Structures are given as structure tokens and as C-alpha cells.
TORKOL-4160 file (C-alpha; in steps of 0.2 Angstrom, whole numbers, padded with zeros to 4 digits, m for minus):
398
<pt num="1" X="m0085" Y="0137" Z="0229"/>
<pt num="2" X="m0077" Y="0130" Z="0213"/>
<pt num="3" X="m0085" Y="0118" Z="0201"/>
<pt num="4" X="m0083" Y="0099" Z="0202"/>
<pt num="5" X="m0074" Y="0093" Z="0187"/>
<pt num="6" X="m0076" Y="0075" Z="0180"/>
<pt num="7" X="m0060" Y="0065" Z="0181"/>
<pt num="8" X="m0055" Y="0058" Z="0164"/>
<pt num="9" X="m0056" Y="0040" Z="0161"/>
<pt num="10" X="m0042" Y="0029" Z="0166"/>
<pt num="11" X="m0034" Y="0021" Z="0152"/>
<pt num="12" X="m0028" Y="0003" Z="0153"/>
<pt num="13" X="m0013" Y="0002" Z="0143"/>
<pt num="14" X="m0012" Y="m0017" Z="0148"/>
<pt num="15" X="m0029" Y="m0020" Z="0141"/>
<pt num="16" X="m0034" Y="m0023" Z="0123"/>
<pt num="17" X="m0028" Y="m0008" Z="0112"/>
<pt num="18" X="m0043" Y="0004" Z="0107"/>
<pt num="19" X="m0044" Y="0022" Z="0102"/>
<pt num="20" X="m0043" Y="0029" Z="0120"/>
<pt num="21" X="m0024" Y="0025" Z="0119"/>
<pt num="22" X="m0021" Y="0038" Z="0106"/>
<pt num="23" X="m0021" Y="0057" Z="0104"/>
<pt num="24" X="m0029" Y="0062" Z="0088"/>
<pt num="25" X="m0019" Y="0075" Z="0079"/>
<pt num="26" X="m0020" Y="0082" Z="0062"/>
<pt num="27" X="m0030" Y="0075" Z="0047"/>
<pt num="28" X="m0018" Y="0070" Z="0032"/>
<pt num="29" X="m0027" Y="0060" Z="0020"/>
<pt num="30" X="m0043" Y="0052" Z="0013"/>
<pt num="31" X="m0046" Y="0037" Z="0001"/>
<pt num="32" X="m0061" Y="0028" Z="m0006"/>
<pt num="33" X="m0063" Y="0018" Z="0010"/>
<pt num="34" X="m0058" Y="0029" Z="0024"/>
<pt num="35" X="m0048" Y="0043" Z="0031"/>
<pt num="36" X="m0030" Y="0044" Z="0038"/>
<pt num="37" X="m0024" Y="0056" Z="0053"/>
<pt num="38" X="m0008" Y="0057" Z="0062"/>
<pt num="39" X="m0010" Y="0050" Z="0081"/>
<pt num="40" X="0002" Y="0049" Z="0096"/>
<pt num="41" X="0002" Y="0033" Z="0108"/>
<pt num="42" X="m0002" Y="0041" Z="0125"/>
<pt num="43" X="0009" Y="0030" Z="0134"/>
<pt num="44" X="0024" Y="0028" Z="0122"/>
<pt num="45" X="0022" Y="0045" Z="0114"/>
<pt num="46" X="0026" Y="0037" Z="0098"/>
<pt num="47" X="0018" Y="0045" Z="0082"/>
<pt num="48" X="0008" Y="0034" Z="0070"/>
<pt num="49" X="m0003" Y="0036" Z="0056"/>
<pt num="50" X="m0022" Y="0030" Z="0059"/>
<pt num="51" X="m0032" Y="0024" Z="0045"/>
<pt num="52" X="m0050" Y="0023" Z="0050"/>
<pt num="53" X="m0065" Y="0016" Z="0040"/>
<pt num="54" X="m0083" Y="0019" Z="0042"/>
<pt num="55" X="m0092" Y="0003" Z="0044"/>
<pt num="56" X="m0108" Y="0009" Z="0036"/>
<pt num="57" X="m0099" Y="0015" Z="0022"/>
<pt num="58" X="m0089" Y="0001" Z="0020"/>
<pt num="59" X="m0105" Y="m0010" Z="0019"/>
<pt num="60" X="m0113" Y="0002" Z="0006"/>
<pt num="61" X="m0098" Y="0000" Z="m0005"/>
<pt num="62" X="m0097" Y="m0019" Z="m0003"/>
<pt num="63" X="m0079" Y="m0017" Z="0003"/>
<pt num="64" X="m0079" Y="m0027" Z="0020"/>
<pt num="65" X="m0069" Y="m0041" Z="0012"/>
<pt num="66" X="m0056" Y="m0030" Z="0005"/>
<pt num="67" X="m0054" Y="m0021" Z="0022"/>
<pt num="68" X="m0054" Y="m0038" Z="0032"/>
<pt num="69" X="m0040" Y="m0045" Z="0019"/>
<pt num="70" X="m0030" Y="m0029" Z="0020"/>
<pt num="71" X="m0029" Y="m0030" Z="0038"/>
<pt num="72" X="m0025" Y="m0049" Z="0038"/>
<pt num="73" X="m0011" Y="m0046" Z="0025"/>
<pt num="74" X="m0004" Y="m0033" Z="0034"/>
<pt num="75" X="m0003" Y="m0042" Z="0050"/>
<pt num="76" X="0009" Y="m0055" Z="0042"/>
<pt num="77" X="0021" Y="m0041" Z="0035"/>
<pt num="78" X="0035" Y="m0033" Z="0043"/>
<pt num="79" X="0048" Y="m0026" Z="0031"/>
<pt num="80" X="0058" Y="m0009" Z="0031"/>
<pt num="81" X="0051" Y="m0003" Z="0014"/>
<pt num="82" X="0034" Y="m0007" Z="0018"/>
<pt num="83" X="0021" Y="0004" Z="0029"/>
<pt num="84" X="0019" Y="m0009" Z="0042"/>
<pt num="85" X="0003" Y="m0012" Z="0053"/>
<pt num="86" X="0006" Y="m0008" Z="0071"/>
<pt num="87" X="m0011" Y="m0010" Z="0079"/>
<pt num="88" X="m0029" Y="m0015" Z="0073"/>
<pt num="89" X="m0045" Y="m0013" Z="0083"/>
<pt num="90" X="m0064" Y="m0007" Z="0080"/>
<pt num="91" X="m0078" Y="0001" Z="0089"/>
<pt num="92" X="m0096" Y="0002" Z="0085"/>
<pt num="93" X="m0094" Y="0013" Z="0070"/>
<pt num="94" X="m0076" Y="0012" Z="0062"/>
<pt num="95" X="m0063" Y="0000" Z="0059"/>
<pt num="96" X="m0045" Y="0006" Z="0063"/>
<pt num="97" X="m0028" Y="0001" Z="0057"/>
<pt num="98" X="m0013" Y="0011" Z="0065"/>
<pt num="99" X="0002" Y="0011" Z="0053"/>
<pt num="100" X="0020" Y="0018" Z="0052"/>
<pt num="101" X="0020" Y="0036" Z="0050"/>
<pt num="102" X="0029" Y="0042" Z="0035"/>
<pt num="103" X="0031" Y="0061" Z="0036"/>
<pt num="104" X="0040" Y="0064" Z="0018"/>
<pt num="105" X="0024" Y="0063" Z="0008"/>
<pt num="106" X="0020" Y="0052" Z="m0007"/>
<pt num="107" X="0029" Y="0053" Z="m0023"/>
<pt num="108" X="0013" Y="0058" Z="m0032"/>
<pt num="109" X="0013" Y="0074" Z="m0021"/>
<pt num="110" X="0032" Y="0078" Z="m0026"/>
<pt num="111" X="0030" Y="0075" Z="m0044"/>
<pt num="112" X="0015" Y="0088" Z="m0044"/>
<pt num="113" X="0025" Y="0100" Z="m0033"/>
<pt num="114" X="0043" Y="0098" Z="m0040"/>
<pt num="115" X="0042" Y="0089" Z="m0056"/>
<pt num="116" X="0054" Y="0074" Z="m0061"/>
<pt num="117" X="0067" Y="0067" Z="m0050"/>
<pt num="118" X="0085" Y="0064" Z="m0053"/>
<pt num="119" X="0091" Y="0048" Z="m0060"/>
<pt num="120" X="0101" Y="0042" Z="m0043"/>
<pt num="121" X="0085" Y="0046" Z="m0032"/>
<pt num="122" X="0074" Y="0035" Z="m0044"/>
<pt num="123" X="0086" Y="0021" Z="m0045"/>
<pt num="124" X="0086" Y="0021" Z="m0025"/>
<pt num="125" X="0066" Y="0022" Z="m0024"/>
<pt num="126" X="0065" Y="0007" Z="m0038"/>
<pt num="127" X="0078" Y="m0003" Z="m0029"/>
<pt num="128" X="0069" Y="0000" Z="m0011"/>
<pt num="129" X="0052" Y="m0004" Z="m0017"/>
<pt num="130" X="0059" Y="m0019" Z="m0027"/>
<pt num="131" X="0065" Y="m0026" Z="m0010"/>
<pt num="132" X="0048" Y="m0023" Z="m0004"/>
<pt num="133" X="0040" Y="m0033" Z="m0018"/>
<pt num="134" X="0053" Y="m0047" Z="m0018"/>
<pt num="135" X="0048" Y="m0049" Z="0001"/>
<pt num="136" X="0029" Y="m0049" Z="m0003"/>
<pt num="137" X="0032" Y="m0062" Z="m0017"/>
<pt num="138" X="0041" Y="m0073" Z="m0007"/>
<pt num="139" X="0026" Y="m0074" Z="0004"/>
<pt num="140" X="0014" Y="m0076" Z="m0012"/>
<pt num="141" X="0006" Y="m0058" Z="m0009"/>
<pt num="142" X="0003" Y="m0048" Z="m0025"/>
<pt num="143" X="0001" Y="m0029" Z="m0022"/>
<pt num="144" X="m0008" Y="m0025" Z="m0038"/>
<pt num="145" X="m0008" Y="m0007" Z="m0036"/>
<pt num="146" X="0010" Y="0000" Z="m0036"/>
<pt num="147" X="0009" Y="0019" Z="m0042"/>
<pt num="148" X="0018" Y="0035" Z="m0035"/>
<pt num="149" X="0003" Y="0039" Z="m0025"/>
<pt num="150" X="0006" Y="0022" Z="m0015"/>
<pt num="151" X="0025" Y="0025" Z="m0012"/>
<pt num="152" X="0027" Y="0036" Z="0004"/>
<pt num="153" X="0044" Y="0044" Z="0009"/>
<pt num="154" X="0050" Y="0045" Z="0027"/>
<pt num="155" X="0059" Y="0061" Z="0033"/>
<pt num="156" X="0075" Y="0054" Z="0027"/>
<pt num="157" X="0068" Y="0052" Z="0009"/>
<pt num="158" X="0068" Y="0033" Z="0009"/>
<pt num="159" X="0052" Y="0024" Z="m0001"/>
<pt num="160" X="0040" Y="0014" Z="0007"/>
<pt num="161" X="0025" Y="0004" Z="m0001"/>
<pt num="162" X="0007" Y="0006" Z="0005"/>
<pt num="163" X="m0011" Y="0004" Z="0002"/>
<pt num="164" X="m0014" Y="m0015" Z="0002"/>
<pt num="165" X="m0032" Y="m0013" Z="m0001"/>
<pt num="166" X="m0032" Y="m0023" Z="m0017"/>
<pt num="167" X="m0018" Y="m0033" Z="m0013"/>
<pt num="168" X="m0022" Y="m0052" Z="m0012"/>
<pt num="169" X="m0013" Y="m0069" Z="m0008"/>
<pt num="170" X="m0009" Y="m0081" Z="m0023"/>
<pt num="171" X="m0016" Y="m0097" Z="m0021"/>
<pt num="172" X="m0014" Y="m0112" Z="m0032"/>
<pt num="173" X="m0023" Y="m0104" Z="m0047"/>
<pt num="174" X="m0017" Y="m0087" Z="m0056"/>
<pt num="175" X="m0027" Y="m0071" Z="m0052"/>
<pt num="176" X="m0040" Y="m0066" Z="m0064"/>
<pt num="177" X="m0047" Y="m0050" Z="m0056"/>
<pt num="178" X="m0045" Y="m0033" Z="m0066"/>
<pt num="179" X="m0038" Y="m0024" Z="m0051"/>
<pt num="180" X="m0028" Y="m0008" Z="m0049"/>
<pt num="181" X="m0026" Y="0008" Z="m0058"/>
<pt num="182" X="m0027" Y="0006" Z="m0076"/>
<pt num="183" X="m0013" Y="0017" Z="m0081"/>
<pt num="184" X="m0001" Y="0005" Z="m0071"/>
<pt num="185" X="m0009" Y="m0012" Z="m0076"/>
<pt num="186" X="0001" Y="m0025" Z="m0084"/>
<pt num="187" X="m0004" Y="m0031" Z="m0101"/>
<pt num="188" X="m0008" Y="m0049" Z="m0094"/>
<pt num="189" X="m0021" Y="m0040" Z="m0082"/>
<pt num="190" X="m0030" Y="m0031" Z="m0096"/>
<pt num="191" X="m0031" Y="m0047" Z="m0106"/>
<pt num="192" X="m0039" Y="m0057" Z="m0093"/>
<pt num="193" X="m0029" Y="m0072" Z="m0096"/>
<pt num="194" X="m0024" Y="m0075" Z="m0078"/>
<pt num="195" X="m0008" Y="m0067" Z="m0070"/>
<pt num="196" X="0004" Y="m0069" Z="m0055"/>
<pt num="197" X="0017" Y="m0057" Z="m0045"/>
<pt num="198" X="0024" Y="m0052" Z="m0062"/>
<pt num="199" X="0011" Y="m0039" Z="m0063"/>
<pt num="200" X="0019" Y="m0029" Z="m0049"/>
<pt num="201" X="0036" Y="m0027" Z="m0059"/>
<pt num="202" X="0027" Y="m0020" Z="m0073"/>
<pt num="203" X="0019" Y="m0007" Z="m0063"/>
<pt num="204" X="0036" Y="m0003" Z="m0055"/>
<pt num="205" X="0042" Y="0001" Z="m0072"/>
<pt num="206" X="0028" Y="0012" Z="m0076"/>
<pt num="207" X="0033" Y="0021" Z="m0059"/>
<pt num="208" X="0052" Y="0022" Z="m0065"/>
<pt num="209" X="0047" Y="0030" Z="m0082"/>
<pt num="210" X="0036" Y="0043" Z="m0073"/>
<pt num="211" X="0047" Y="0048" Z="m0060"/>
<pt num="212" X="0061" Y="0052" Z="m0072"/>
<pt num="213" X="0051" Y="0059" Z="m0087"/>
<pt num="214" X="0036" Y="0066" Z="m0076"/>
<pt num="215" X="0025" Y="0058" Z="m0088"/>
<pt num="216" X="0019" Y="0040" Z="m0091"/>
<pt num="217" X="0024" Y="0029" Z="m0106"/>
<pt num="218" X="0006" Y="0024" Z="m0112"/>
<pt num="219" X="m0008" Y="0038" Z="m0112"/>
<pt num="220" X="m0025" Y="0039" Z="m0121"/>
<pt num="221" X="m0041" Y="0049" Z="m0119"/>
<pt num="222" X="m0052" Y="0034" Z="m0118"/>
<pt num="223" X="m0051" Y="0017" Z="m0108"/>
<pt num="224" X="m0052" Y="0007" Z="m0123"/>
<pt num="225" X="m0037" Y="0016" Z="m0131"/>
<pt num="226" X="m0027" Y="0016" Z="m0115"/>
<pt num="227" X="m0029" Y="m0003" Z="m0114"/>
<pt num="228" X="m0024" Y="m0005" Z="m0133"/>
<pt num="229" X="m0009" Y="0006" Z="m0129"/>
<pt num="230" X="m0003" Y="m0004" Z="m0114"/>
<pt num="231" X="m0006" Y="m0021" Z="m0124"/>
<pt num="232" X="0002" Y="m0016" Z="m0141"/>
<pt num="233" X="0011" Y="0001" Z="m0142"/>
<pt num="234" X="0029" Y="0002" Z="m0143"/>
<pt num="235" X="0038" Y="0009" Z="m0129"/>
<pt num="236" X="0045" Y="0026" Z="m0134"/>
<pt num="237" X="0057" Y="0037" Z="m0123"/>
<pt num="238" X="0056" Y="0056" Z="m0125"/>
<pt num="239" X="0068" Y="0064" Z="m0136"/>
<pt num="240" X="0079" Y="0070" Z="m0122"/>
<pt num="241" X="0079" Y="0054" Z="m0113"/>
<pt num="242" X="0097" Y="0051" Z="m0113"/>
<pt num="243" X="0100" Y="0068" Z="m0106"/>
<pt num="244" X="0089" Y="0063" Z="m0091"/>
<pt num="245" X="0095" Y="0045" Z="m0088"/>
<pt num="246" X="0109" Y="0033" Z="m0093"/>
<pt num="247" X="0108" Y="0019" Z="m0105"/>
<pt num="248" X="0109" Y="0007" Z="m0091"/>
<pt num="249" X="0093" Y="0016" Z="m0084"/>
<pt num="250" X="0084" Y="0015" Z="m0099"/>
<pt num="251" X="0087" Y="m0003" Z="m0101"/>
<pt num="252" X="0081" Y="m0007" Z="m0084"/>
<pt num="253" X="0065" Y="0002" Z="m0088"/>
<pt num="254" X="0064" Y="m0007" Z="m0104"/>
<pt num="255" X="0067" Y="m0024" Z="m0095"/>
<pt num="256" X="0053" Y="m0020" Z="m0082"/>
<pt num="257" X="0041" Y="m0015" Z="m0096"/>
<pt num="258" X="0043" Y="m0031" Z="m0106"/>
<pt num="259" X="0027" Y="m0038" Z="m0111"/>
<pt num="260" X="0030" Y="m0056" Z="m0110"/>
<pt num="261" X="0031" Y="m0059" Z="m0091"/>
<pt num="262" X="0042" Y="m0074" Z="m0093"/>
<pt num="263" X="0056" Y="m0062" Z="m0098"/>
<pt num="264" X="0052" Y="m0047" Z="m0088"/>
<pt num="265" X="0065" Y="m0040" Z="m0077"/>
<pt num="266" X="0063" Y="m0046" Z="m0059"/>
<pt num="267" X="0052" Y="m0061" Z="m0065"/>
<pt num="268" X="0057" Y="m0079" Z="m0060"/>
<pt num="269" X="0058" Y="m0085" Z="m0077"/>
<pt num="270" X="0071" Y="m0073" Z="m0081"/>
<pt num="271" X="0083" Y="m0074" Z="m0067"/>
<pt num="272" X="0071" Y="m0067" Z="m0053"/>
<pt num="273" X="0076" Y="m0054" Z="m0041"/>
<pt num="274" X="0094" Y="m0059" Z="m0042"/>
<pt num="275" X="0094" Y="m0054" Z="m0061"/>
<pt num="276" X="0087" Y="m0037" Z="m0056"/>
<pt num="277" X="0100" Y="m0034" Z="m0042"/>
<pt num="278" X="0114" Y="m0039" Z="m0056"/>
<pt num="279" X="0106" Y="m0027" Z="m0069"/>
<pt num="280" X="0120" Y="m0015" Z="m0074"/>
<pt num="281" X="0109" Y="0000" Z="m0067"/>
<pt num="282" X="0107" Y="m0008" Z="m0050"/>
<pt num="283" X="0124" Y="m0015" Z="m0050"/>
<pt num="284" X="0131" Y="0000" Z="m0043"/>
<pt num="285" X="0121" Y="0000" Z="m0027"/>
<pt num="286" X="0126" Y="m0008" Z="m0011"/>
<pt num="287" X="0111" Y="m0020" Z="m0009"/>
<pt num="288" X="0117" Y="m0024" Z="0009"/>
<pt num="289" X="0117" Y="m0005" Z="0014"/>
<pt num="290" X="0100" Y="m0003" Z="0005"/>
<pt num="291" X="0093" Y="m0017" Z="0017"/>
<pt num="292" X="0098" Y="m0006" Z="0032"/>
<pt num="293" X="0093" Y="0011" Z="0023"/>
<pt num="294" X="0111" Y="0018" Z="0023"/>
<pt num="295" X="0110" Y="0021" Z="0003"/>
<pt num="296" X="0103" Y="0039" Z="0003"/>
<pt num="297" X="0093" Y="0046" Z="m0011"/>
<pt num="298" X="0098" Y="0064" Z="m0017"/>
<pt num="299" X="0080" Y="0071" Z="m0014"/>
<pt num="300" X="0076" Y="0075" Z="0005"/>
<pt num="301" X="0059" Y="0080" Z="0009"/>
<pt num="302" X="0056" Y="0098" Z="0016"/>
<pt num="303" X="0053" Y="0095" Z="0035"/>
<pt num="304" X="0048" Y="0113" Z="0037"/>
<pt num="305" X="0033" Y="0111" Z="0025"/>
<pt num="306" X="0017" Y="0100" Z="0024"/>
<pt num="307" X="0021" Y="0086" Z="0013"/>
<pt num="308" X="0003" Y="0082" Z="0010"/>
<pt num="309" X="m0013" Y="0091" Z="0004"/>
<pt num="310" X="m0017" Y="0102" Z="0019"/>
<pt num="311" X="m0036" Y="0104" Z="0013"/>
<pt num="312" X="m0039" Y="0087" Z="0022"/>
<pt num="313" X="m0037" Y="0095" Z="0040"/>
<pt num="314" X="m0048" Y="0109" Z="0034"/>
<pt num="315" X="m0062" Y="0097" Z="0027"/>
<pt num="316" X="m0061" Y="0088" Z="0044"/>
<pt num="317" X="m0064" Y="0104" Z="0053"/>
<pt num="318" X="m0078" Y="0111" Z="0043"/>
<pt num="319" X="m0087" Y="0098" Z="0033"/>
<pt num="320" X="m0086" Y="0083" Z="0044"/>
<pt num="321" X="m0103" Y="0080" Z="0053"/>
<pt num="322" X="m0098" Y="0067" Z="0064"/>
<pt num="323" X="m0079" Y="0070" Z="0069"/>
<pt num="324" X="m0068" Y="0056" Z="0075"/>
<pt num="325" X="m0067" Y="0053" Z="0094"/>
<pt num="326" X="m0065" Y="0039" Z="0106"/>
<pt num="327" X="m0081" Y="0030" Z="0111"/>
<pt num="328" X="m0085" Y="0015" Z="0122"/>
<pt num="329" X="m0093" Y="0000" Z="0114"/>
<pt num="330" X="m0112" Y="m0002" Z="0118"/>
<pt num="331" X="m0113" Y="m0018" Z="0129"/>
<pt num="332" X="m0131" Y="m0021" Z="0125"/>
<pt num="333" X="m0127" Y="m0022" Z="0107"/>
<pt num="334" X="m0132" Y="m0040" Z="0099"/>
<pt num="335" X="m0120" Y="m0043" Z="0085"/>
<pt num="336" X="m0129" Y="m0058" Z="0080"/>
<pt num="337" X="m0144" Y="m0048" Z="0074"/>
<pt num="338" X="m0133" Y="m0038" Z="0063"/>
<pt num="339" X="m0133" Y="m0040" Z="0044"/>
<pt num="340" X="m0120" Y="m0052" Z="0037"/>
<pt num="341" X="m0107" Y="m0040" Z="0032"/>
<pt num="342" X="m0107" Y="m0031" Z="0049"/>
<pt num="343" X="m0106" Y="m0048" Z="0058"/>
<pt num="344" X="m0092" Y="m0053" Z="0047"/>
<pt num="345" X="m0082" Y="m0037" Z="0052"/>
<pt num="346" X="m0085" Y="m0041" Z="0070"/>
<pt num="347" X="m0078" Y="m0058" Z="0069"/>
<pt num="348" X="m0064" Y="m0056" Z="0057"/>
<pt num="349" X="m0057" Y="m0038" Z="0059"/>
<pt num="350" X="m0048" Y="m0043" Z="0075"/>
<pt num="351" X="m0038" Y="m0034" Z="0087"/>
<pt num="352" X="m0019" Y="m0033" Z="0084"/>
<pt num="353" X="m0004" Y="m0025" Z="0094"/>
<pt num="354" X="0013" Y="m0028" Z="0088"/>
<pt num="355" X="0020" Y="m0025" Z="0106"/>
<pt num="356" X="0011" Y="m0041" Z="0112"/>
<pt num="357" X="0006" Y="m0052" Z="0098"/>
<pt num="358" X="0017" Y="m0062" Z="0085"/>
<pt num="359" X="0014" Y="m0058" Z="0068"/>
<pt num="360" X="0005" Y="m0073" Z="0060"/>
<pt num="361" X="m0003" Y="m0078" Z="0043"/>
<pt num="362" X="m0022" Y="m0081" Z="0039"/>
<pt num="363" X="m0018" Y="m0088" Z="0021"/>
<pt num="364" X="m0006" Y="m0103" Z="0026"/>
<pt num="365" X="m0011" Y="m0120" Z="0032"/>
<pt num="366" X="m0002" Y="m0119" Z="0048"/>
<pt num="367" X="m0002" Y="m0100" Z="0050"/>
<pt num="368" X="0017" Y="m0099" Z="0048"/>
<pt num="369" X="0023" Y="m0084" Z="0037"/>
<pt num="370" X="0037" Y="m0094" Z="0032"/>
<pt num="371" X="0027" Y="m0107" Z="0024"/>
<pt num="372" X="0025" Y="m0103" Z="0006"/>
<pt num="373" X="0020" Y="m0118" Z="m0002"/>
<pt num="374" X="0004" Y="m0127" Z="0001"/>
<pt num="375" X="0004" Y="m0145" Z="0002"/>
<pt num="376" X="m0009" Y="m0154" Z="m0008"/>
<pt num="377" X="m0018" Y="m0161" Z="0008"/>
<pt num="378" X="m0018" Y="m0144" Z="0016"/>
<pt num="379" X="m0030" Y="m0131" Z="0006"/>
<pt num="380" X="m0027" Y="m0113" Z="0007"/>
<pt num="381" X="m0038" Y="m0103" Z="0019"/>
<pt num="382" X="m0040" Y="m0086" Z="0010"/>
<pt num="383" X="m0053" Y="m0073" Z="0005"/>
<pt num="384" X="m0057" Y="m0075" Z="m0014"/>
<pt num="385" X="m0056" Y="m0061" Z="m0025"/>
<pt num="386" X="m0072" Y="m0051" Z="m0024"/>
<pt num="387" X="m0082" Y="m0043" Z="m0039"/>
<pt num="388" X="m0079" Y="m0026" Z="m0032"/>
<pt num="389" X="m0060" Y="m0027" Z="m0034"/>
<pt num="390" X="m0062" Y="m0019" Z="m0051"/>
<pt num="391" X="m0050" Y="m0007" Z="m0059"/>
<pt num="392" X="m0049" Y="0012" Z="m0058"/>
<pt num="393" X="m0056" Y="0015" Z="m0076"/>
<pt num="394" X="m0064" Y="0032" Z="m0074"/>
<pt num="395" X="m0049" Y="0041" Z="m0071"/>
<pt num="396" X="m0035" Y="0038" Z="m0084"/>
<pt num="397" X="m0023" Y="0050" Z="m0076"/>
<pt num="398" X="m0025" Y="0043" Z="m0058"/>
């Protein structure tokens, strides 16, 4: 007589989304707050990236507000050059964000594997991320961590901005928190005199320089020396710069790395995004084709190779003492008895399903993402900058 096999739990695809809706595939990355792995939706068969954050670790790192803010900002965003949020949910142990899967790897990975990029590819990457930044800035969102590590390529080679962990909404007052990776921080961030969306254009200039020359313009052995270099050192291009990039390209980088934010390329006081599009380096691009991903970069990621660090999967298999798996929530768990950070995650990290729910804003008076100006009698509802949103100061080469 054969053994009796338990039937698998029937998945309710019409109910709220949860981890049971996905097949867990390979691990592809990890960060300070969580891990990333490829997943497939069991009903639609679509592939996504799953970012999951352990709640206990989140509380220990005092990162609950950051994660909640990231999830809420991502619900507001939907752009072809952003890694967009598709689902969000939680269980008793983890917070989950299911985002677009970009299989081409990040620009840091390709810099380390292949060295500098050709000028045309860099121009298209910078233009694509510039479109994403303009979209964010129109919604008063400052990314604050634009760098090669946070730019992912899709399988066709197009660039997408990711990692909104320290992004924030710009209210009535300038931002003051020193946040981001130090080597990419604008001078006004380090001077702690308040800043706006202009800091993202500076970071984009550092990225452009690095992609073309495979090194950053401002380098130092100590944090204080690097701070001084970013604030005061003259921008000097390598001796062979004119062999690698056109005069128009050098001019664009110079414009993005203008220390005065009022005159920085892309910033509103100096013509804004329209001035960037009209710059001689970008003028040759068809911006309408860019919007629909019809302008193709020269570099195409190798689809036959893993465009990420394969050790992440090995670590998941060998070192993870609590492997990720779908678990039912404890119905007897009394959320009100948890410490405040846990309660906040339960209450504010809400379920999101892009197939069933309209995107909304948590940072505007009427919840309308198109509302970008706050009226005096309608105060902003927003999470304040947190003390733990500090700069990445310990790794100058990050």
C-alpha cells in the first residue's frame, strides 16, 4: 500500500499577495538591510527580484523608518528607467518588496569585470538616469545615492536606478542629513548647509567620469582629505581624456560637477532639465526614442554569463541558518504587545499589488502623485530624516 502524501496548500491568487505566490529561485545580492533573490510568480510566470529584510535585524540597526519610507516612495514611482515596485507584503519575520528584475548586472560589476565603457554607451546611460532623476525631482524625491552600484542594466543594456533606502521626499525646508556614499556626495551635502535635488546631478557627474575613465575625479586616503578634495580640489581630467571622450562630453561632465548648485547642469537655476537635454553632448540623442528605450547603448550584457556575484547563492546554501521559505502568520500573535518599531512595521509597511491597486503618494496632502506643491494650509505628511541616515564614511572606495 502506497504512502499518503500531503496535498500542497492551495494558493489564493485572488487574495492578498504573500510569499506563497512566488517560487524562490537563486540568490543574487545582499545589502546592509537585506538580501535579494530571483523569484517567479506562480500564476503569471513572470520573473522578479525579491528584496527581503529581516525585521529583527532591521530593529537592531534602527532602520525601520528607512525601510518604510523606501517602500512608500517606491509605491509612488513608475518609470521606465527606475527599478519599480510591483508587490509589497510581510510575514512575522521579514518585510518583502518584489521589484523589477534587471538581469544585466550593475555598472559597478561591469566596471570591475571589463573596465571603462565607451563614450556613446556612457552618454546613453547618463541620459537614461537623467530622465529618471527628472521624473523623481518633479515629484520632489531626492535619491541621494546615485552611483554605479545602484544602476542596473536590463538584458538589452538599458540603465535603471535602484536602491531608494536613503531617498527622501523634499518638503518645505532643505535637507540637512549627511546621507549617501561619500565619494559621490555633492559639496553642499558635506558642508551641511542644506541641499535640494541638485545633489543628484553632482552624483551623476561623478558616475559619468568614473564610467569613462574607470576612476573617480576626487580620491583620498582619509575621510577628511576626501571631504576637502570634493569641496575645493580642481577638477582635473586624465592626460589621455581627449582620446576617450569628446570635448562635448568633457563639457557635460564639467557642468554636472559645478560646485555652485545654482549653475550646475540639470539644475533649475541654470535652465533645468531642458538645458541638460540641449547640451551639445546630449543634443545628438533622440530624447523621444530614449523615453521608449529605442536608443541602444553599444554595450550589451552577456546573457550567457551571470552578471552578478555568484557567491551570494553559495552563501545562501552553505551559511544561511534560517533559509527563506513561505510561512503562515501566527494568528495568536498580539501585535500590540510588540516593541514600538515592530508595531510601526506592522502598521505602516502595507500590502501592495500593482495588478490590483492604484499607485498613491504618502507624502502629499491629498495622496495624489501629481500634486507637487504643498499649499500652506495642507501640511506635508512625511517621515522625517532619521539620525541613522548617515554617510558611508568607512569605505572611501565604495
